[in-house]
N, C-alpha and C positions, 0 to 999 in steps of 0.2 A: 167731361169736354171743352167746357167753359175754362175751366182751369189752366188747360193745355193749351187753349187759344190766348190767354191773356197772357203768360208769362214768355220770357224772351224764346225765341225760337231760331232753328238754323236753319239757313238756306244756301242753296248754289244756283249762280247763274251761269249760264252756259252763252259761250259766244265762237264765233269763227276764230280761229290761229291767227296769232298776233295781235289780238286787241284786247289781252287780260290786262293792260295796265292801263287803259282805258276808261274800260269797264269797270275796273276798280274803282278809278276815280268818280264816274260817274255815280256809282252807289254810296259812295263816301259822300256827295253831295247830295243825294237821295236821302240819307239819315242813317245809312249800314253801319253796323259797327264790327270789330273783330276780323278785319278782312283778309283773306288768303290767296293768293293767288295759284293757280297750278294751270298747264297747258290747256288752252281752249275753254276755263273756266275759273270764277271767282266763288270762294267761299264766304258767306257773312251771317249777321246774327242781327235781329231786331223782331220788330213785332208784327203780326198779319195784316195791319195797315201799312206797313213799310213795304211786304211783299205786293200787295194792291198796286202801292205808287210804282214800286219799279215795273211792274207788268202792264202797266201804263204809261208810264212816262221815260221807262230805257228806252233809249235809241241805239243800242249795241247788242244788248243779249238778244239770245235765242229764246232760253227757255227759263224759266223761275221754278226752281225746286225746292220743296219741304221736306226738310232729311227730317227721316223717322229714325232711323238706326242707322248704324254701322255695326256689322257683326264679321266673325271670322266663320268662314265656310272653306272645309277643304273637301266637301264630296255633298254628293246629292240630296242627302239625309240631314246634314247640315246646313243645306239650303233650305229645305222645306220647313225644319224646324223653324229657323230664324224667320222666314215670312210668315209662317203661322201663328207665331207668336205676338204680330202687330194687332191691334183691335181693328181690325177690317170693318167692324160692324160700326163704328164711331165714324167712317167715312165714307161709307157707298151702301146702298139699301140691299138686303139680298136680291131683292128682284131686278137690281139695276143693269147698266151697260157697263162693261169693265173691259178696258186694254191694258196690254202690258208690253214696256219697251225695255227689253233686256241687252246689256252691251256685257263684251268682254268674256273671257274662260281662265282656266286653272289646269292645274295637273287632270283632274277627276271630271271636271265639269268641261268637256272641250268643244260644245256646240252652244251659241248662243239661244237656237232655239230649243235645246235640248232643256237649256236653263228657263227659258220663258215659260215653258212646257211645266216644268216644277214647281216654279211659283205661281202660275195661275191654279194649280191645282191644291197649294198649300192656303190662297186665299178661300177658293171656293170649299174646299171642304171645311173649312171655319165658321165661314158664313151660314153653310147647309148643316151641319153640327149643331148651332143655336136655332135656328129659323126651320129649317126643314127646305128651304127655299135656295137659288142659286144665280148669282147674276150670269148675263149672257155675254161671249165676248164680241165685242163690237169696236171695230177699227175708226169708222166713220163719224159715230156720235156716239161716242162715250160719256157716261156721267161721272168718270173718275180714270184717270191715266198714272198706272204705278210705272214708277222708272227706276229699273235696277241695273247697277253698274257693279262687274266683277273683275277684281284687280288682284292678281294673285290668290289672296285666301282671305280678302277682306272685301265685303256685299256692303255697296250703300244703297239702302232702301229708300225710295223718297213719292214725293206725290205731285206729277207736274200739274201747277197751278196756271200753265199759260195758255194748254189747248194747243191751237195751231203755233208756229214758231212763230216769233212775238216780231222776226224782220217783216213778216206779211201785213204789212198796215192796215191792207182794206182799200188803198187807193188804186191800186196797179193793176189792175184789169186787161190792159193791152202794153205788151210788151215788146222789145227788139230783137236784135238778130243773138246779141250774148247781153244779155241784162247785167245789170249790176244791183246785188242785192240789196235791200232799203237801208239795213244797219252796216254794210261794208260802205255804203255812199255817206251815212253819216260819219263814220271814223274818217273817210278821208277829209270831211268839210272841218272835223274837230283836230285832226291833225295839221291842216291846212290853215287853222286860224280863224275860222270864218266868225264864231261868234263873237269873238273881239273886234273885229272886221266891220260887223254888222253893227256892235252896238255903236262904234264911230263912224257910221253912215255911208261905209264903202259897199260898192255895187258887187255882184257875184255874176260871171258872166263863163258861159260853156257853149265853145266852138262847135263841140260834135256832139249836141247832148242825146241823141238817140230817142230812147222813150222820156226822158227829161227826169230820172231818179234824182241824180246830184240837186237839180233844181228846187225838187218839192221839199225834199229834205231839207234843202239850205232856206224856202221860204218858212217852212214849219220850224225852225229854232231862231229863226230871227222874229216869228209872233208868237214865240211862246207856246206853239201848239201839241200838246202831247200826242206820241207818234200812236200810241192805241185807241184812240178816241174813235175811229172810223171800223175797228174791229167790230164784226159780228157778236163775238160772242167770247170768254175765258175758258180755260179748264177746270176753277173754281167753279164757276157758277153754279154747277151742279151737284158739288159736293158737300156732305153734309153739313163739314164743318165750317161754309160759307157764311159770315157776316154781313148780310145784303146792307145794312144801314153802314158800316163803315164803307163800302163800296161804292154806293149811291152818292155818299158825301163826299171822297175822291172825285167823282165822275162830275158832280157839279162844279166843284172850285176848277176842276180842268177846261170845263165848258167857259165858266166864268173868266178863265184867264185867255183862253181862244178868241172870245168876244172883244176883250180888252187888247188883245194882241192885234186884232184885224182892225181894229180900228185907228191904229196909228199908223204913221206914212214911213212904210219900209222902205230899203233901201232897194234899187233898180237891179230886179233879178231877170236875166234874160238868157234865151238858148238860141243855138243854132243849129241847123244841118244842112249838107247837101242833099239827103234825101228827104222829098217832101212826104214820100208817103209813112218813114218813121215818124215825122212830125204829126200825123194825126193822130197816132197811139199816145204821144206825151201830149197834145190837146185832151183829149180824154181821160188821162191820168191827173193832170192837171183841173181840172173840171169836176173830176170824183172826188178830188181833195178839197174843192172849195178856195181854190187857189186863181182863180180866172183873173181877177184883178191885178194879184201881186205876181204873178209869174207871165211872163210871154214868150213865145220862141217863132222863128221865122225861117226860111228857106236863105241858106247862104254856105256858101262854099269857105272853106278855111283860108283861099287867098283873099277875100273877101271880108275877113274877119276884123272889124274895127268896132271902139267902142260909141254906144248908142249915142247920137246927137241931138235928140230931140227935147234936152233938158240937159244942164249941166249935172255932172254926176263926180262924185268924188272917187279918186282909185280905189282901186278894191282887190278882189281875188277872180283871177281865171282859173277854173279848176274843171278838167276834163280826164276822160275816158277813152281815148283812141284806140280805132284797133290794132293788131297787134302782129298781125299774120295768120296765127293759129284760127282766128276765127272766120276772115273772111276773102282769105287771098295770100297770095306770098308776101314775103317779107320786104323783097326788093321793091314791090310796087307802091309799098307804103314810105318808101325813106324819103321821097320827096312831100308827101302830106306832112312829115314829121318836120322835113326841114322850113316848109312853107311856115307851119307853125310857128316855128324859131324867127322866122323873118318878120312875119307878122307882130309877135311879141313884142321884140326890140324895136319895131317900128312904132307901133301904135300905144305902147300899153308901159311905156318908162312910169315909174315910182310904183306900179302895182307889183302883187306877188301873183305867184302864179303856182298851179300843180298839174303834173302828171303823171296819171294813174296806167303803168303798163306792163301786160307780161313778158315783153322784150326790153330790158333798161336800154337794150344796143340802140334800139330804134331811139328812146329818148335823147340822146348822144347826138344824134342828127340835126335835134334843133339847134345846134350851136351855142346853147346857155349850159352854164356849169351851175350844177343844183347845190345848194347849200345846207342841204338834210335830204336821207333819203328813208323810208320805213321799209321794210320787208312785211310784206303781208299776202294772205291768200286769195284770189279770185276764185272761190269753189276751192279747186282742188289744184289750181295754176299757182305756182311761186311768182308775184308779183313784186312792184316796188310802185310806190308813191315818191316822185321826185319833187323836192321842193324849189322854188326859184325866185330870188328880187330881182325884178327887171329895173335893172338903172341906165340912166341916161347918160351915152357914151361921153365922159370927160375926156379935154386934151390927152391928159395923160395916159389915159386907156388907151385912147386910139392910136398914140404914139409905141404905146407897150404892145398893142396887138401887131402894129407894123413892124416891131424889131422883131416879135416871133417869128412872122411871116417870110421877112427877110432870110435868103437864103443864108446861112454859117459860111463860116469861111470853110474851103474844101475840105475834105476828109484826106487823111493819107490810106494808102491803099489796106495798110493795117488796120486803121480804123473802122473801117468800112464794115469788117467781120464783126466787131463788137457794136456796133449799129443794128446789123442786122438782126445780132442774138436779141438787141431790146426789143426790137420790132417783133419778133418771135413771141419774148417773154408777154408783151403787152397782150398780144393776141390770146396767150395761156392764163398764165399767171393775173393779168390787167381784168380778163374775161371772168372770170373765178372772183375775183375783189367785186368786182360792180356786181355780180350775179349775188354776192354775200353783203352787199350794202355795206363793203369795207374800204374806207377812205384812205387809209395810211398801209403801205406795204413794202416788202421787199421786192423790187423787180428785179435785182442783178444781183450776183454773190460769186467774184471771183469766176465765174463760166467759164471764162477764156484764160487760162493759166497767164499770158501775156501782160492781160488787165486785170491785175487783183484789186479789187475793188470792190465795197459792198455799194448799192445803189438804193435808198428808199425813197417811197414818194408820199409825200404829205398833201392832201386837199383839205383846204382850209375849210370852214363853217360859210365862208363868204365865194366859194368855190373856186378860189385859185391853187394850183398846183404849182409845188415846189419839189427840188429834187436834192436830196441830201445824199452826197458824194462820199465814200472814207475810203481815202485809198490804204491799203495795205502796204507797210513798208517795204520795197524793195530789198532783197538780200543785198549782202554787200559787194558780190560780184557782178551787179549790175550800174553799169557807168550813170551816175547822178544826172547829168545832161539828157540821159535817154529816158531815163527813168521820168523826169519832167515831161519832156516830149509825150510822151505817152499818156502822162496826166492829163495835158491840152488836147491830145485827141478825143480823149473820153469825155471830157468835158463838151467838148463841139459835136460828140456823136448824142449825148443829152439833150443838149441844146435842139439840134437837128430834129432827133425822133419825137420829142415830146413839145417839141414847137415854143420853147418857153425863153424869157429872155434872161441873159445873164445873172441879173439880179435873183433870180429867184434859185438860184444853183449855190448851194452851200458847198464847200467842199474840206476835207478835215482828212488828216492822215491818223490811223488808227493802226496799231500794234497788236498781234495776235499774241496774248498772253499764255504762254505753255508753265511758266513756274511763277511762285511768286514773288521772286526777287525782283520779276520786271514789272512789279506793279507794287511801286513806291507811293508812300504816301498815303492819302485818302481814299484811293481807289476810284469810287464811281465819282466824288465829289471834286476830281480833278480840272481844272479851266482846260481850255484849249489856248494854249502859248502860240501857235505857230497862227493863228487867224484871229486877226483886229474883228470885233464885230462891226460891220456896217454903220456907220452913222444913222440910216435909214429904216433899219432893221427892227423892228418891232415884235411884240408876242403876237404868235399865231394860235389861234383855236382849232381845234379838229375835233370830229367826230368818231365816237365809237360806242357803238350801240346803244345810241342814246345820250351817252353822256357827251358833254363838251370837255376838253382837257388842253391844257396851253402845253405850245412845245416851242424851243429855243432852238433853231438850227444851226447857231452861230458861238454862242458863249461857251459851250462845253464840250465834251467827248460825246456823251450822251446828249438826247433833245429833251429829257423830260418824259419819255415815254416808250418803254421798251417794245420794239413791236414783237419781238418773239414770243412774249408774255400773252399777247393777246387773248386765246386758249386759254390762257391759266385767268387770266382776269373773268373772261368768260363762265370757268369754271366756278370759281370762288362766288358768283352772282348766282347761278344755278344752286347750288350750295346754300344760300341765303334761302332763295326760295323755297326750294325744296321743305326747308325744316320749318317753313311757315313763322307765324307773327314772334316778336319777343329774341328775335338771333341779336348775340353779343359778340361783335369781331375785332379781331386784335389784328393790328398789320406792324410786325417789326422790321424795321430797315424798310419804312414806307417809301423813302425816294421822295418823291413827288403825289404820293398817295393816290395815284389811279386807280388801283385795287380798291381803296376804301370806297371810293368814290363809286365803283360798279356794286358794290357789296351793298353800299346803302341806297342806290336805284333798284337793287334788287328787293329790300324791303328790310333790311337788319334795322334793328330797334335803338341799339348803342354799338358805338364802335371808337378804340382806341387806336390811333397811329404814331409810332415811336419813331424817332430820326434824330439824330445829333446835330444835324445842320441848317442853321438858321435860313441860310439861301432855299434850303428844299422845304423848310416847314412853311415859309412865308407863300413860295407856289404851293404846296399842298393847300394853304389857305385859300389862295387865289381861286384852284380848282373847286374847291368847296364851295364857295360864295356861288362861283361860275352855275354849278349845279342847284343851287338853293337848300343846301345843307344845312341842318341845326346846329350850330357847334356848341350847341348845353348836349344834345345827343350822340355828337359826332367830334370826340376830341383829338386834337394836336398836342404831342409832348414832345419839347426838344429836350431829349437824356441820349446819355450812351444807352442802347440796346441791353448793353451785355450789363452795365449796374442798373437797369431798372430790372431787367429781369432777378437780377438779384433780390431786390426788394420787392419784387410783385410774390416773391415765393411765402409772404407773412401774409401779406392782406388782399392777394386776390388768386387765391387757390378756388378750382372749380369755377371759377366767372364765368370763361369765355366757351362759347359753344363752336366756335369758327378760328381757329389762327393762321395767319400767313407770314411763314419765316421764310425771306428771302435776303440772305445775309451777302456782303461782299466774298470773293475769295481769299483774301486779304486786305487787313487795314492795319494801319499803327498809327492814326491820328493821332494829333497833340492833344484831344480834346476825351483821349480813352485811356484808361488806366493802365492797359495792356495791350497786347497787341492780340489781332483775330486772324488765326489760321483754321480757315472752315474744314480743312480733312483731318486736323488735329482736334478743333473744338466742339466738331459738329454733334457728337453723343449728347454731351453736356447739355447743347443748348434743345438739342430737344427733350432730354428727361426734363430740362424747367419749365418748357412750354406744354411738356404732357399733366404736369401737377395744374395747370391753369386752366385745361380744361374742363367744363360740365361733364355729366357724364351723358355720355351716346356722343359726345364733341370729336372734332375732327381738327388735326394738324396739316399743313398744306406747306411740306420744306420745299424749298427750290432753293437751288446756285446754278452757277456757269463755270465751275472749274470743270474741265472736260476729263480730267484726270481722276474727277472724283471715285471712290469708292465707300460705299454705305458701312458702317461697323457691324460686325455680324451679332452683335451683342444686342443693338436694337432691333435688330429683326428678331430676336428670339423674345425682348420682352414686350415687342407691341406688335400689331397686326401692321406690316406695311407692303404698300401697293404702288407699284412704279406706273406713275401715270404718264401715256405719252399724248400729251398735249402740245403738238407742234401744227401748225395750221400749212395749208399749200407752200407756199411762200420761203416757209424754213426748212420743207424737207431737204434741202440738198445737203444741211448739215443740221444731221439729227443730234449730235451732241453739243449743242449750242446751249443749251441748260439741259439740268436734270428737276424732275418736280416726284414727289415722294406725297402719298395721303396715306397719314399716320393715325391708327386709332387703337385704343385700350382692348385688349383681347376679351 
């Protein structure tokens, strides 16, 4: 048993959905190795001491599981044999108390209760066979909790070292109407940057603090207090493998760190609530956490919310979890509460950071503030968003711009009223969908009305500014040019009127629909926008996509640097990397600005190669990499003709990559290329070349935007080819905008 416990062990930390990346980083800081994320869990390896440290110090995990075995299980007999093969006599006394947690089913084991019963029989029979005694089943006070998870034909067998869920710290005996779990509150604080703000002396305020969970978690972070110190027990304490000397040393270290932390002067941490009754619960919880001197609460409505004035405090963080209709009343009644919160933040807290966590993001917009970041999380089973804001003092330019946006634009023509109405309708549908899914850049309109043939894309920057990218499709020759210009003016006025943005935030371009390669002369996607001069004041804009920050240019080129229709493709690539686990090598051919590589890197790929022949777009890719802190030694940018690079890669990179993204233009005859690329003619050769670069079990994702494209039948015979339907709601009016295939070896 000692040998088993001194070697490197495998663990799983479970967490609420949406916290996986945060938990992975926390575990890394605690000393974990070989981290691999999956939905609601992170796998890692380390010593038993590391597991104890995670139980004591993790602010985000629900449970820490010691993984014993992973077995293939097809039926009940396989399940029994796999569980019975484990040395349970090393983990629990034959006369001890046992509890099993079983989740999952497969084609033969269709009921989790049946699976739990079969697993329990296997453990009991093994212990009884060797000793004659058997453990009793005890859910409330077990000596050992066994966690089993069945997914298809794979069974994970583990021991729960946590006992009760780790989010239950032990300080919260009084809760409000809709309590926020402790680990979710900790996640909100981390996403809002509280540790850095606290280190710099900034304050933490919650204007609707409820039972005080955000405040207590914030104080524990600032004072370096282990979240598990107040817990009465952990699941490992009566496990036969428990090493009490290791645990006692870790606990003594945590107590000493708490003592030193509370001796320091902490930042101002204050909470307010209009309900005096709920503040009694907050005060009781604060006292139980031993933080009466560090955290104070008082009764105050949102309309009176101000920074404390008893002493000078540094600007810091306002973070709150307001009600959002589903909990305590109708949404309409809460609109004014959110609006009042926004007014107070703008009036009283310039220079501060703010965060609002809500299950109804539409109410968040009632604040009148523009969030620079949004995080999709879950409050229990309720999809919710954390909206983050920088509260800035109104500059003269900003006030003038707001005034310009508020002024009534030039009257719309009767014809343009129709397109304005369509834009409003789309904002209520597509816009609501985008908000719900934390999508900042999306297509609002795509020639919905034939007489106004244009595409309108919205880009919200990380600073919260909204821009419109208007791409007018060239009118047929039968339409008088002056009439076409008048329609474009009406269209732009409608955009300004509906979106309430100044003219300088509207970019206008003309884009042809390319039906044939002869219409795409020169470098294809690398063509400059000839008809439009970039404004002298225009600068690069940074937008957010699934946590990545990417540069867009709405003025210089026909394309902006971010193909919005490929958003789900980039998401799919990121998920593919995550599913494959550690060590993934990714190749991006015709990479453009390498936004797909950024998503793959943030998904966890170990190495990447991004190839493109354009100096402009390679430099752009480099800026995207630096913005997202990608290591240039692990993520390589290669300026080269992809066709030539593929030829040379056949000799030195066979079997090198686990995932390849091939997204060529439909046609290209750039002077930098040896020949001419015609994707319909050349795709079979490109695909075969890429397949030789794939490692065993690897995947090629092949995409193009040629609407008349047809896959070579021989490719379908040689490889496993699956047509992926990867279009988000904002592009479903135009299902032929791109083609995407998943291609693997048979």
